N, C-alpha and C positions, 0 to 999 in steps of 0.2 A: 731409221728415218730412210725410206726411199728417196734417191736422190731426184728422181722424176716428178714429186710430189712435193717435199718441203715439208716443213712444218707450220703448223696454224698460226695465224697473227696472233692469236692469244688464247688462252686457258679456255674461254667461251666455245671456241672452234671445236672442241673435242668435247662431244656429251654421249650420253647414252640414249638410245630411241628406242621404242617399241613397235614391235612388227607384228602385224596379224599371223596368227598360227599358219595358214594357207601358204603365205610369204614365205615363211620360214622353210617350209615344206618343198615349195619350189626351187628354193636355194639350196637347198640338199640335194637336191634330184640334180640339179645344174652342178653342182661341185663332184657329184659322182660321175657324172657324164663328163666333166672338166679331168676329172683323174684318169678315167680310161684315154682321153686324149693325151695327156701326159704319157702314160704307159706307152700306147702306140708310138708317139713323137721319140722316144727314148733319149739320144744324146742331142737330139735337134731340139728338144724343149728349152727355151730360154726364159722360163717363166719368172716373175718377179711377185709372185701371190695375189694376183690381180682377179678380181671378181667376174670380170668379162674380159677375155683375152683371145686373141688367134689362135690358129691351129698349133704354133710353135709356143706359146704362151707370154706373146708380146700383148702390151695393152692396144 
């Protein structure tokens, strides 16, 4: 559990959703760019596995 986010209120708060193939591809490209940012930041990266993060990994 991420301490910044916490648990959902109920089991209904966790569900699988469908995404268009185009969006999945954009998210994969974004992750590749973020992996490069992580590599460049090295020890400055404080990432918490966020999809959208600052240059050092914070939300």
